[in-house]
Full PDB file with SEQRES, HELIX, SHEET, SSBOND, CRYST1, ORIGX, SCALE, CONECT and MASTER records, all heavy atoms in Angstrom:
SEQRES   1 A   42  MET LEU GLU GLN GLY THR ASP LEU ARG SER ILE GLN SER          
SEQRES   2 A   42  LEU LEU GLY HIS ASN ASN LEU SER THR THR GLU ILE TYR          
SEQRES   3 A   42  THR HIS VAL ALA ASN ASN PHE ILE LYS ASN ILE LYS ASN          
SEQRES   4 A   42  PRO LEU ASP                                                  
HELIX    1 AA1 LEU A    8  LEU A   15  1                                   8    
HELIX    2 AA2 LEU A   20  GLU A   24  1                                   5    
HELIX    3 AA3 ILE A   25  ALA A   30  5                                   6    
HELIX    4 AA4 ASN A   31  LYS A   35  1                                   5    
CRYST1    1.000    1.000    1.000  90.00  90.00  90.00 P 1           1          
ORIGX1      1.000000  0.000000  0.000000        0.00000                         
ORIGX2      0.000000  1.000000  0.000000        0.00000                         
ORIGX3      0.000000  0.000000  1.000000        0.00000                         
SCALE1      1.000000  0.000000  0.000000        0.00000                         
SCALE2      0.000000  1.000000  0.000000        0.00000                         
SCALE3      0.000000  0.000000  1.000000        0.00000                         
ATOM      1  N   MET A   1       0.795  -1.200   0.069  1.00  0.00           N  
ATOM      2  CA  MET A   1      -0.019  -0.004  -0.009  1.00  0.00           C  
ATOM      3  C   MET A   1       0.880   1.254   0.027  1.00  0.00           C  
ATOM      4  O   MET A   1       0.547   2.228  -0.677  1.00  0.00           O  
ATOM      5  CB  MET A   1      -0.906  -0.002   1.203  1.00  0.00           C  
ATOM      6  CG  MET A   1      -2.015  -0.989   1.122  1.00  0.00           C  
ATOM      7  SD  MET A   1      -2.969  -1.114   2.691  1.00  0.00           S  
ATOM      8  CE  MET A   1      -3.800   0.415   2.711  1.00  0.00           C  
ATOM      9  N   LEU A   2       1.907   1.211   0.765  1.00  0.00           N  
ATOM     10  CA  LEU A   2       2.831   2.372   0.837  1.00  0.00           C  
ATOM     11  C   LEU A   2       3.456   2.660  -0.474  1.00  0.00           C  
ATOM     12  O   LEU A   2       3.520   3.746  -0.970  1.00  0.00           O  
ATOM     13  CB  LEU A   2       3.854   2.163   1.927  1.00  0.00           C  
ATOM     14  CG  LEU A   2       4.848   3.325   2.196  1.00  0.00           C  
ATOM     15  CD1 LEU A   2       4.099   4.467   2.767  1.00  0.00           C  
ATOM     16  CD2 LEU A   2       5.941   2.891   3.130  1.00  0.00           C  
ATOM     17  N   GLU A   3       3.863   1.595  -1.214  1.00  0.00           N  
ATOM     18  CA  GLU A   3       4.493   1.769  -2.525  1.00  0.00           C  
ATOM     19  C   GLU A   3       3.451   2.220  -3.534  1.00  0.00           C  
ATOM     20  O   GLU A   3       3.832   2.763  -4.536  1.00  0.00           O  
ATOM     21  CB  GLU A   3       5.061   0.401  -2.930  1.00  0.00           C  
ATOM     22  CG  GLU A   3       6.245   0.005  -2.184  1.00  0.00           C  
ATOM     23  CD  GLU A   3       6.858  -1.322  -2.523  1.00  0.00           C  
ATOM     24  OE1 GLU A   3       6.271  -2.071  -3.332  1.00  0.00           O  
ATOM     25  OE2 GLU A   3       7.867  -1.721  -1.937  1.00  0.00           O  
ATOM     26  N   GLN A   4       2.181   2.040  -3.237  1.00  0.00           N  
ATOM     27  CA  GLN A   4       1.198   2.568  -4.199  1.00  0.00           C  
ATOM     28  C   GLN A   4       0.697   3.980  -3.910  1.00  0.00           C  
ATOM     29  O   GLN A   4      -0.258   4.500  -4.480  1.00  0.00           O  
ATOM     30  CB  GLN A   4       0.046   1.558  -4.263  1.00  0.00           C  
ATOM     31  CG  GLN A   4       0.390   0.257  -4.843  1.00  0.00           C  
ATOM     32  CD  GLN A   4      -0.715  -0.750  -4.794  1.00  0.00           C  
ATOM     33  OE1 GLN A   4      -1.876  -0.489  -4.258  1.00  0.00           O  
ATOM     34  NE2 GLN A   4      -0.494  -1.915  -5.313  1.00  0.00           N  
ATOM     35  N   GLY A   5       1.324   4.534  -2.845  1.00  0.00           N  
ATOM     36  CA  GLY A   5       1.031   5.956  -2.560  1.00  0.00           C  
ATOM     37  C   GLY A   5       0.145   6.208  -1.361  1.00  0.00           C  
ATOM     38  O   GLY A   5      -0.209   7.289  -1.051  1.00  0.00           O  
ATOM     39  N   THR A   6      -0.270   5.123  -0.668  1.00  0.00           N  
ATOM     40  CA  THR A   6      -1.177   5.311   0.494  1.00  0.00           C  
ATOM     41  C   THR A   6      -0.394   5.929   1.588  1.00  0.00           C  
ATOM     42  O   THR A   6       0.768   5.480   1.944  1.00  0.00           O  
ATOM     43  CB  THR A   6      -1.701   3.913   0.995  1.00  0.00           C  
ATOM     44  OG1 THR A   6      -2.382   3.305  -0.131  1.00  0.00           O  
ATOM     45  CG2 THR A   6      -2.713   4.083   2.072  1.00  0.00           C  
ATOM     46  N   ASP A   7      -0.917   6.896   2.272  1.00  0.00           N  
ATOM     47  CA  ASP A   7      -0.265   7.640   3.329  1.00  0.00           C  
ATOM     48  C   ASP A   7      -0.101   6.762   4.565  1.00  0.00           C  
ATOM     49  O   ASP A   7      -0.944   5.912   4.825  1.00  0.00           O  
ATOM     50  CB  ASP A   7      -0.769   9.009   3.528  1.00  0.00           C  
ATOM     51  CG  ASP A   7      -1.580   9.311   4.780  1.00  0.00           C  
ATOM     52  OD1 ASP A   7      -1.552   8.531   5.713  1.00  0.00           O  
ATOM     53  OD2 ASP A   7      -2.170  10.307   4.845  1.00  0.00           O  
ATOM     54  N   LEU A   8       1.014   6.898   5.272  1.00  0.00           N  
ATOM     55  CA  LEU A   8       1.335   6.106   6.414  1.00  0.00           C  
ATOM     56  C   LEU A   8       0.340   6.123   7.541  1.00  0.00           C  
ATOM     57  O   LEU A   8       0.001   5.100   8.114  1.00  0.00           O  
ATOM     58  CB  LEU A   8       2.690   6.443   6.943  1.00  0.00           C  
ATOM     59  CG  LEU A   8       3.386   5.485   7.929  1.00  0.00           C  
ATOM     60  CD1 LEU A   8       3.490   4.066   7.254  1.00  0.00           C  
ATOM     61  CD2 LEU A   8       4.769   6.052   8.358  1.00  0.00           C  
ATOM     62  N   ARG A   9      -0.318   7.258   7.767  1.00  0.00           N  
ATOM     63  CA  ARG A   9      -1.335   7.322   8.715  1.00  0.00           C  
ATOM     64  C   ARG A   9      -2.603   6.531   8.351  1.00  0.00           C  
ATOM     65  O   ARG A   9      -3.215   5.914   9.236  1.00  0.00           O  
ATOM     66  CB  ARG A   9      -1.850   8.828   8.926  1.00  0.00           C  
ATOM     67  CG  ARG A   9      -0.807   9.653   9.460  1.00  0.00           C  
ATOM     68  CD  ARG A   9      -0.741   9.515  10.957  1.00  0.00           C  
ATOM     69  NE  ARG A   9       0.292  10.396  11.468  1.00  0.00           N  
ATOM     70  CZ  ARG A   9       0.631  10.490  12.723  1.00  0.00           C  
ATOM     71  NH1 ARG A   9       0.044   9.674  13.673  1.00  0.00           N  
ATOM     72  NH2 ARG A   9       1.504  11.331  13.206  1.00  0.00           N  
ATOM     73  N   SER A  10      -2.956   6.374   7.081  1.00  0.00           N  
ATOM     74  CA  SER A  10      -4.020   5.602   6.671  1.00  0.00           C  
ATOM     75  C   SER A  10      -3.666   4.106   6.878  1.00  0.00           C  
ATOM     76  O   SER A  10      -4.551   3.281   7.370  1.00  0.00           O  
ATOM     77  CB  SER A  10      -4.361   5.838   5.207  1.00  0.00           C  
ATOM     78  OG  SER A  10      -4.735   7.146   4.973  1.00  0.00           O  
ATOM     79  N   ILE A  11      -2.465   3.705   6.553  1.00  0.00           N  
ATOM     80  CA  ILE A  11      -2.073   2.336   6.779  1.00  0.00           C  
ATOM     81  C   ILE A  11      -2.080   1.961   8.267  1.00  0.00           C  
ATOM     82  O   ILE A  11      -2.526   0.968   8.697  1.00  0.00           O  
ATOM     83  CB  ILE A  11      -0.653   2.174   6.160  1.00  0.00           C  
ATOM     84  CG1 ILE A  11      -0.697   2.260   4.668  1.00  0.00           C  
ATOM     85  CG2 ILE A  11      -0.093   0.742   6.566  1.00  0.00           C  
ATOM     86  CD1 ILE A  11       0.663   2.366   3.980  1.00  0.00           C  
ATOM     87  N   GLN A  12      -1.668   2.939   9.071  1.00  0.00           N  
ATOM     88  CA  GLN A  12      -1.697   2.798  10.553  1.00  0.00           C  
ATOM     89  C   GLN A  12      -3.083   2.447  11.000  1.00  0.00           C  
ATOM     90  O   GLN A  12      -3.349   1.529  11.824  1.00  0.00           O  
ATOM     91  CB  GLN A  12      -1.213   4.017  11.249  1.00  0.00           C  
ATOM     92  CG  GLN A  12      -1.302   4.034  12.690  1.00  0.00           C  
ATOM     93  CD  GLN A  12      -1.021   5.359  13.401  1.00  0.00           C  
ATOM     94  OE1 GLN A  12      -0.858   6.314  12.661  1.00  0.00           O  
ATOM     95  NE2 GLN A  12      -1.037   5.337  14.712  1.00  0.00           N  
ATOM     96  N   SER A  13      -4.014   3.261  10.488  1.00  0.00           N  
ATOM     97  CA  SER A  13      -5.503   3.026  10.869  1.00  0.00           C  
ATOM     98  C   SER A  13      -5.953   1.714  10.420  1.00  0.00           C  
ATOM     99  O   SER A  13      -6.627   1.017  11.141  1.00  0.00           O  
ATOM    100  CB  SER A  13      -6.289   4.154  10.289  1.00  0.00           C  
ATOM    101  OG  SER A  13      -7.659   3.974  10.559  1.00  0.00           O  
ATOM    102  N   LEU A  14      -5.674   1.331   9.184  1.00  0.00           N  
ATOM    103  CA  LEU A  14      -6.133   0.051   8.707  1.00  0.00           C  
ATOM    104  C   LEU A  14      -5.608  -1.141   9.416  1.00  0.00           C  
ATOM    105  O   LEU A  14      -6.227  -2.239   9.630  1.00  0.00           O  
ATOM    106  CB  LEU A  14      -5.799  -0.051   7.187  1.00  0.00           C  
ATOM    107  CG  LEU A  14      -6.564   0.806   6.241  1.00  0.00           C  
ATOM    108  CD1 LEU A  14      -5.966   0.861   4.878  1.00  0.00           C  
ATOM    109  CD2 LEU A  14      -7.997   0.418   6.204  1.00  0.00           C  
ATOM    110  N   LEU A  15      -4.355  -1.051   9.923  1.00  0.00           N  
ATOM    111  CA  LEU A  15      -3.659  -2.094  10.637  1.00  0.00           C  
ATOM    112  C   LEU A  15      -4.136  -2.123  12.109  1.00  0.00           C  
ATOM    113  O   LEU A  15      -3.803  -3.107  12.836  1.00  0.00           O  
ATOM    114  CB  LEU A  15      -2.209  -1.987  10.483  1.00  0.00           C  
ATOM    115  CG  LEU A  15      -1.618  -2.270   9.142  1.00  0.00           C  
ATOM    116  CD1 LEU A  15      -0.073  -2.030   9.101  1.00  0.00           C  
ATOM    117  CD2 LEU A  15      -1.892  -3.625   8.685  1.00  0.00           C  
ATOM    118  N   GLY A  16      -4.724  -1.040  12.529  1.00  0.00           N  
ATOM    119  CA  GLY A  16      -5.223  -0.948  13.938  1.00  0.00           C  
ATOM    120  C   GLY A  16      -4.106  -0.669  14.928  1.00  0.00           C  
ATOM    121  O   GLY A  16      -4.216  -0.930  16.106  1.00  0.00           O  
ATOM    122  N   HIS A  17      -3.071  -0.035  14.370  1.00  0.00           N  
ATOM    123  CA  HIS A  17      -1.928   0.331  15.340  1.00  0.00           C  
ATOM    124  C   HIS A  17      -2.235   1.596  16.065  1.00  0.00           C  
ATOM    125  O   HIS A  17      -2.679   2.577  15.435  1.00  0.00           O  
ATOM    126  CB  HIS A  17      -0.641   0.514  14.540  1.00  0.00           C  
ATOM    127  CG  HIS A  17      -0.112  -0.776  13.886  1.00  0.00           C  
ATOM    128  ND1 HIS A  17       0.720  -0.775  12.801  1.00  0.00           N  
ATOM    129  CD2 HIS A  17      -0.426  -2.056  14.209  1.00  0.00           C  
ATOM    130  CE1 HIS A  17       0.994  -2.006  12.436  1.00  0.00           C  
ATOM    131  NE2 HIS A  17       0.286  -2.821  13.341  1.00  0.00           N  
ATOM    132  N   ASN A  18      -1.966   1.645  17.300  1.00  0.00           N  
ATOM    133  CA  ASN A  18      -2.157   2.929  18.085  1.00  0.00           C  
ATOM    134  C   ASN A  18      -0.958   3.862  17.957  1.00  0.00           C  
ATOM    135  O   ASN A  18      -1.153   5.087  17.975  1.00  0.00           O  
ATOM    136  CB  ASN A  18      -2.343   2.602  19.518  1.00  0.00           C  
ATOM    137  CG  ASN A  18      -3.691   1.832  19.792  1.00  0.00           C  
ATOM    138  OD1 ASN A  18      -4.653   2.239  19.183  1.00  0.00           O  
ATOM    139  ND2 ASN A  18      -3.587   0.962  20.811  1.00  0.00           N  
ATOM    140  N   ASN A  19       0.183   3.328  17.694  1.00  0.00           N  
ATOM    141  CA  ASN A  19       1.372   4.059  17.659  1.00  0.00           C  
ATOM    142  C   ASN A  19       1.973   4.042  16.167  1.00  0.00           C  
ATOM    143  O   ASN A  19       2.145   2.880  15.673  1.00  0.00           O  
ATOM    144  CB  ASN A  19       2.401   3.538  18.620  1.00  0.00           C  
ATOM    145  CG  ASN A  19       3.600   4.436  18.885  1.00  0.00           C  
ATOM    146  OD1 ASN A  19       4.051   5.104  17.961  1.00  0.00           O  
ATOM    147  ND2 ASN A  19       4.071   4.345  20.142  1.00  0.00           N  
ATOM    148  N   LEU A  20       2.303   5.190  15.720  1.00  0.00           N  
ATOM    149  CA  LEU A  20       2.819   5.248  14.300  1.00  0.00           C  
ATOM    150  C   LEU A  20       4.099   4.446  14.236  1.00  0.00           C  
ATOM    151  O   LEU A  20       4.448   3.910  13.167  1.00  0.00           O  
ATOM    152  CB  LEU A  20       3.006   6.692  13.843  1.00  0.00           C  
ATOM    153  CG  LEU A  20       3.358   6.880  12.421  1.00  0.00           C  
ATOM    154  CD1 LEU A  20       2.382   6.274  11.455  1.00  0.00           C  
ATOM    155  CD2 LEU A  20       3.543   8.335  12.117  1.00  0.00           C  
ATOM    156  N   SER A  21       4.916   4.433  15.298  1.00  0.00           N  
ATOM    157  CA  SER A  21       6.226   3.743  15.227  1.00  0.00           C  
ATOM    158  C   SER A  21       6.019   2.242  14.919  1.00  0.00           C  
ATOM    159  O   SER A  21       6.899   1.617  14.359  1.00  0.00           O  
ATOM    160  CB  SER A  21       7.022   3.990  16.461  1.00  0.00           C  
ATOM    161  OG  SER A  21       6.418   3.492  17.589  1.00  0.00           O  
ATOM    162  N   THR A  22       4.907   1.661  15.457  1.00  0.00           N  
ATOM    163  CA  THR A  22       4.657   0.275  15.123  1.00  0.00           C  
ATOM    164  C   THR A  22       4.463   0.054  13.570  1.00  0.00           C  
ATOM    165  O   THR A  22       5.031  -0.856  13.084  1.00  0.00           O  
ATOM    166  CB  THR A  22       3.321  -0.135  15.909  1.00  0.00           C  
ATOM    167  OG1 THR A  22       3.553   0.150  17.265  1.00  0.00           O  
ATOM    168  CG2 THR A  22       3.075  -1.680  15.647  1.00  0.00           C  
ATOM    169  N   THR A  23       3.776   1.003  12.969  1.00  0.00           N  
ATOM    170  CA  THR A  23       3.553   0.905  11.525  1.00  0.00           C  
ATOM    171  C   THR A  23       4.778   1.133  10.703  1.00  0.00           C  
ATOM    172  O   THR A  23       5.045   0.471   9.739  1.00  0.00           O  
ATOM    173  CB  THR A  23       2.438   1.929  11.174  1.00  0.00           C  
ATOM    174  OG1 THR A  23       1.295   1.804  11.972  1.00  0.00           O  
ATOM    175  CG2 THR A  23       2.057   1.702   9.685  1.00  0.00           C  
ATOM    176  N   GLU A  24       5.626   2.046  11.239  1.00  0.00           N  
ATOM    177  CA  GLU A  24       6.918   2.348  10.595  1.00  0.00           C  
ATOM    178  C   GLU A  24       7.885   1.147  10.470  1.00  0.00           C  
ATOM    179  O   GLU A  24       8.719   1.071   9.588  1.00  0.00           O  
ATOM    180  CB  GLU A  24       7.631   3.514  11.303  1.00  0.00           C  
ATOM    181  CG  GLU A  24       6.960   4.811  11.157  1.00  0.00           C  
ATOM    182  CD  GLU A  24       7.519   5.925  11.997  1.00  0.00           C  
ATOM    183  OE1 GLU A  24       8.331   5.647  12.917  1.00  0.00           O  
ATOM    184  OE2 GLU A  24       7.197   7.080  11.644  1.00  0.00           O  
ATOM    185  N   ILE A  25       7.682   0.185  11.359  1.00  0.00           N  
ATOM    186  CA  ILE A  25       8.521  -1.054  11.290  1.00  0.00           C  
ATOM    187  C   ILE A  25       8.363  -1.715   9.874  1.00  0.00           C  
ATOM    188  O   ILE A  25       9.256  -2.248   9.322  1.00  0.00           O  
ATOM    189  CB  ILE A  25       8.083  -2.078  12.399  1.00  0.00           C  
ATOM    190  CG1 ILE A  25       8.448  -1.468  13.798  1.00  0.00           C  
ATOM    191  CG2 ILE A  25       8.773  -3.387  12.230  1.00  0.00           C  
ATOM    192  CD1 ILE A  25       7.907  -2.243  14.955  1.00  0.00           C  
ATOM    193  N   TYR A  26       7.167  -1.587   9.335  1.00  0.00           N  
ATOM    194  CA  TYR A  26       6.901  -2.220   8.081  1.00  0.00           C  
ATOM    195  C   TYR A  26       7.379  -1.528   6.902  1.00  0.00           C  
ATOM    196  O   TYR A  26       7.438  -2.008   5.765  1.00  0.00           O  
ATOM    197  CB  TYR A  26       5.347  -2.432   7.949  1.00  0.00           C  
ATOM    198  CG  TYR A  26       4.785  -3.408   8.918  1.00  0.00           C  
ATOM    199  CD1 TYR A  26       4.264  -2.962  10.066  1.00  0.00           C  
ATOM    200  CD2 TYR A  26       4.943  -4.806   8.759  1.00  0.00           C  
ATOM    201  CE1 TYR A  26       3.709  -3.803  11.086  1.00  0.00           C  
ATOM    202  CE2 TYR A  26       4.471  -5.603   9.754  1.00  0.00           C  
ATOM    203  CZ  TYR A  26       3.835  -5.102  10.947  1.00  0.00           C  
ATOM    204  OH  TYR A  26       3.397  -6.007  11.828  1.00  0.00           O  
ATOM    205  N   THR A  27       7.816  -0.288   7.076  1.00  0.00           N  
ATOM    206  CA  THR A  27       8.275   0.565   5.931  1.00  0.00           C  
ATOM    207  C   THR A  27       9.645   0.094   5.349  1.00  0.00           C  
ATOM    208  O   THR A  27       9.954   0.438   4.249  1.00  0.00           O  
ATOM    209  CB  THR A  27       8.358   2.022   6.266  1.00  0.00           C  
ATOM    210  OG1 THR A  27       9.327   2.287   7.302  1.00  0.00           O  
ATOM    211  CG2 THR A  27       7.026   2.535   6.690  1.00  0.00           C  
ATOM    212  N   HIS A  28      10.423  -0.615   6.133  1.00  0.00           N  
ATOM    213  CA  HIS A  28      11.701  -1.163   5.612  1.00  0.00           C  
ATOM    214  C   HIS A  28      11.517  -1.906   4.340  1.00  0.00           C  
ATOM    215  O   HIS A  28      12.416  -1.940   3.524  1.00  0.00           O  
ATOM    216  CB  HIS A  28      12.478  -1.862   6.664  1.00  0.00           C  
ATOM    217  CG  HIS A  28      11.867  -3.249   7.007  1.00  0.00           C  
ATOM    218  ND1 HIS A  28      10.864  -3.466   7.715  1.00  0.00           N  
ATOM    219  CD2 HIS A  28      12.275  -4.451   6.405  1.00  0.00           C  
ATOM    220  CE1 HIS A  28      10.556  -4.705   7.783  1.00  0.00           C  
ATOM    221  NE2 HIS A  28      11.426  -5.412   6.934  1.00  0.00           N  
ATOM    222  N   VAL A  29      10.352  -2.537   4.154  1.00  0.00           N  
ATOM    223  CA  VAL A  29      10.063  -3.307   3.010  1.00  0.00           C  
ATOM    224  C   VAL A  29      10.007  -2.405   1.783  1.00  0.00           C  
ATOM    225  O   VAL A  29      10.354  -2.762   0.635  1.00  0.00           O  
ATOM    226  CB  VAL A  29       8.763  -4.043   3.088  1.00  0.00           C  
ATOM    227  CG1 VAL A  29       8.396  -4.768   1.865  1.00  0.00           C  
ATOM    228  CG2 VAL A  29       8.880  -5.042   4.311  1.00  0.00           C  
ATOM    229  N   ALA A  30       9.654  -1.177   1.946  1.00  0.00           N  
ATOM    230  CA  ALA A  30       9.452  -0.268   0.818  1.00  0.00           C  
ATOM    231  C   ALA A  30      10.657   0.703   0.620  1.00  0.00           C  
ATOM    232  O   ALA A  30      10.554   1.533  -0.203  1.00  0.00           O  
ATOM    233  CB  ALA A  30       8.163   0.575   1.058  1.00  0.00           C  
ATOM    234  N   ASN A  31      11.672   0.478   1.406  1.00  0.00           N  
ATOM    235  CA  ASN A  31      12.805   1.420   1.279  1.00  0.00           C  
ATOM    236  C   ASN A  31      13.392   1.550  -0.169  1.00  0.00           C  
ATOM    237  O   ASN A  31      13.758   2.682  -0.534  1.00  0.00           O  
ATOM    238  CB  ASN A  31      13.965   0.970   2.256  1.00  0.00           C  
ATOM    239  CG  ASN A  31      13.719   1.401   3.617  1.00  0.00           C  
ATOM    240  OD1 ASN A  31      12.880   2.291   3.917  1.00  0.00           O  
ATOM    241  ND2 ASN A  31      14.414   0.816   4.556  1.00  0.00           N  
ATOM    242  N   ASN A  32      13.570   0.442  -0.929  1.00  0.00           N  
ATOM    243  CA  ASN A  32      14.084   0.625  -2.210  1.00  0.00           C  
ATOM    244  C   ASN A  32      13.105   1.440  -3.176  1.00  0.00           C  
ATOM    245  O   ASN A  32      13.601   2.231  -3.885  1.00  0.00           O  
ATOM    246  CB  ASN A  32      14.292  -0.871  -2.836  1.00  0.00           C  
ATOM    247  CG  ASN A  32      15.407  -1.538  -2.260  1.00  0.00           C  
ATOM    248  OD1 ASN A  32      16.322  -0.911  -1.749  1.00  0.00           O  
ATOM    249  ND2 ASN A  32      15.374  -2.822  -2.327  1.00  0.00           N  
ATOM    250  N   PHE A  33      11.842   1.243  -2.931  1.00  0.00           N  
ATOM    251  CA  PHE A  33      10.903   2.089  -3.651  1.00  0.00           C  
ATOM    252  C   PHE A  33      11.011   3.616  -3.311  1.00  0.00           C  
ATOM    253  O   PHE A  33      11.018   4.475  -4.156  1.00  0.00           O  
ATOM    254  CB  PHE A  33       9.445   1.588  -3.400  1.00  0.00           C  
ATOM    255  CG  PHE A  33       8.427   2.408  -4.111  1.00  0.00           C  
ATOM    256  CD1 PHE A  33       8.079   2.280  -5.380  1.00  0.00           C  
ATOM    257  CD2 PHE A  33       7.716   3.365  -3.280  1.00  0.00           C  
ATOM    258  CE1 PHE A  33       7.071   3.131  -5.935  1.00  0.00           C  
ATOM    259  CE2 PHE A  33       6.713   4.133  -3.859  1.00  0.00           C  
ATOM    260  CZ  PHE A  33       6.439   4.023  -5.192  1.00  0.00           C  
ATOM    261  N   ILE A  34      11.073   3.838  -2.016  1.00  0.00           N  
ATOM    262  CA  ILE A  34      11.148   5.212  -1.546  1.00  0.00           C  
ATOM    263  C   ILE A  34      12.464   5.862  -2.049  1.00  0.00           C  
ATOM    264  O   ILE A  34      12.447   7.098  -2.366  1.00  0.00           O  
ATOM    265  CB  ILE A  34      11.017   5.304  -0.020  1.00  0.00           C  
ATOM    266  CG1 ILE A  34       9.615   4.768   0.406  1.00  0.00           C  
ATOM    267  CG2 ILE A  34      11.424   6.576   0.580  1.00  0.00           C  
ATOM    268  CD1 ILE A  34       9.467   4.563   1.843  1.00  0.00           C  
ATOM    269  N   LYS A  35      13.538   5.170  -2.050  1.00  0.00           N  
ATOM    270  CA  LYS A  35      14.824   5.708  -2.551  1.00  0.00           C  
ATOM    271  C   LYS A  35      14.776   6.184  -3.975  1.00  0.00           C  
ATOM    272  O   LYS A  35      15.521   7.065  -4.333  1.00  0.00           O  
ATOM    273  CB  LYS A  35      15.953   4.755  -2.412  1.00  0.00           C  
ATOM    274  CG  LYS A  35      16.336   4.476  -0.914  1.00  0.00           C  
ATOM    275  CD  LYS A  35      17.453   3.424  -0.798  1.00  0.00           C  
ATOM    276  CE  LYS A  35      17.750   2.991   0.602  1.00  0.00           C  
ATOM    277  NZ  LYS A  35      18.696   1.920   0.699  1.00  0.00           N  
ATOM    278  N   ASN A  36      13.838   5.537  -4.702  1.00  0.00           N  
ATOM    279  CA  ASN A  36      13.835   5.863  -6.185  1.00  0.00           C  
ATOM    280  C   ASN A  36      12.844   6.967  -6.506  1.00  0.00           C  
ATOM    281  O   ASN A  36      12.658   7.324  -7.620  1.00  0.00           O  
ATOM    282  CB  ASN A  36      13.372   4.631  -6.952  1.00  0.00           C  
ATOM    283  CG  ASN A  36      14.489   3.567  -6.942  1.00  0.00           C  
ATOM    284  OD1 ASN A  36      15.705   3.914  -7.022  1.00  0.00           O  
ATOM    285  ND2 ASN A  36      14.161   2.313  -6.887  1.00  0.00           N  
ATOM    286  N   ILE A  37      12.110   7.502  -5.465  1.00  0.00           N  
ATOM    287  CA  ILE A  37      11.223   8.655  -5.688  1.00  0.00           C  
ATOM    288  C   ILE A  37      12.056   9.931  -5.904  1.00  0.00           C  
ATOM    289  O   ILE A  37      13.003  10.244  -5.079  1.00  0.00           O  
ATOM    290  CB  ILE A  37      10.329   8.800  -4.475  1.00  0.00           C  
ATOM    291  CG1 ILE A  37       9.370   7.674  -4.396  1.00  0.00           C  
ATOM    292  CG2 ILE A  37       9.427  10.081  -4.594  1.00  0.00           C  
ATOM    293  CD1 ILE A  37       8.519   7.625  -3.130  1.00  0.00           C  
ATOM    294  N   LYS A  38      11.776  10.545  -6.971  1.00  0.00           N  
ATOM    295  CA  LYS A  38      12.553  11.861  -7.275  1.00  0.00           C  
ATOM    296  C   LYS A  38      11.859  13.019  -6.536  1.00  0.00           C  
ATOM    297  O   LYS A  38      10.629  13.243  -6.554  1.00  0.00           O  
ATOM    298  CB  LYS A  38      12.525  12.069  -8.706  1.00  0.00           C  
ATOM    299  CG  LYS A  38      13.339  13.287  -9.129  1.00  0.00           C  
ATOM    300  CD  LYS A  38      13.501  13.400 -10.652  1.00  0.00           C  
ATOM    301  CE  LYS A  38      14.324  14.643 -10.881  1.00  0.00           C  
ATOM    302  NZ  LYS A  38      14.956  14.629 -12.206  1.00  0.00           N  
ATOM    303  N   ASN A  39      12.625  13.760  -5.725  1.00  0.00           N  
ATOM    304  CA  ASN A  39      12.244  14.917  -5.089  1.00  0.00           C  
ATOM    305  C   ASN A  39      11.860  16.053  -6.051  1.00  0.00           C  
ATOM    306  O   ASN A  39      12.667  16.466  -6.878  1.00  0.00           O  
ATOM    307  CB  ASN A  39      13.368  15.444  -4.137  1.00  0.00           C  
ATOM    308  CG  ASN A  39      12.869  16.520  -3.257  1.00  0.00           C  
ATOM    309  OD1 ASN A  39      11.922  17.280  -3.586  1.00  0.00           O  
ATOM    310  ND2 ASN A  39      13.610  16.682  -2.151  1.00  0.00           N  
ATOM    311  N   PRO A  40      10.593  16.472  -6.041  1.00  0.00           N  
ATOM    312  CA  PRO A  40      10.225  17.540  -7.017  1.00  0.00           C  
ATOM    313  C   PRO A  40      10.944  18.820  -6.769  1.00  0.00           C  
ATOM    314  O   PRO A  40      10.977  19.698  -7.581  1.00  0.00           O  
ATOM    315  CB  PRO A  40       8.806  17.678  -6.789  1.00  0.00           C  
ATOM    316  CG  PRO A  40       8.498  17.153  -5.392  1.00  0.00           C  
ATOM    317  CD  PRO A  40       9.590  16.119  -5.118  1.00  0.00           C  
ATOM    318  N   LEU A  41      11.613  19.023  -5.635  1.00  0.00           N  
ATOM    319  CA  LEU A  41      12.399  20.202  -5.369  1.00  0.00           C  
ATOM    320  C   LEU A  41      13.814  20.125  -5.854  1.00  0.00           C  
ATOM    321  O   LEU A  41      14.521  21.170  -5.943  1.00  0.00           O  
ATOM    322  CB  LEU A  41      12.430  20.472  -3.817  1.00  0.00           C  
ATOM    323  CG  LEU A  41      11.050  20.673  -3.131  1.00  0.00           C  
ATOM    324  CD1 LEU A  41      11.267  20.792  -1.716  1.00  0.00           C  
ATOM    325  CD2 LEU A  41      10.331  21.834  -3.759  1.00  0.00           C  
ATOM    326  N   ASP A  42      14.239  19.052  -6.371  1.00  0.00           N  
ATOM    327  CA  ASP A  42      15.640  18.876  -6.949  1.00  0.00           C  
ATOM    328  C   ASP A  42      15.702  19.347  -8.351  1.00  0.00           C  
ATOM    329  O   ASP A  42      14.799  19.235  -9.175  1.00  0.00           O  
ATOM    330  CB  ASP A  42      16.084  17.454  -6.771  1.00  0.00           C  
ATOM    331  CG  ASP A  42      16.401  17.080  -5.421  1.00  0.00           C  
ATOM    332  OD1 ASP A  42      16.599  17.955  -4.542  1.00  0.00           O  
ATOM    333  OD2 ASP A  42      16.522  15.891  -5.110  1.00  0.00           O  
TER     334      ASP A  42                                                      
MASTER        0    0    0    4    0    0    0    6  333    1    0    4          
END                                                                             
């Protein structure tokens, strides 16, 4: 979901996590995808 552009807070809610840091544990899976996102400010 993160790789498809779903915001992390929405994912947190769907997973039923009370703490965002719990959800962030799962973001390591998407690290390669995130690294390839071009910053529009560059």
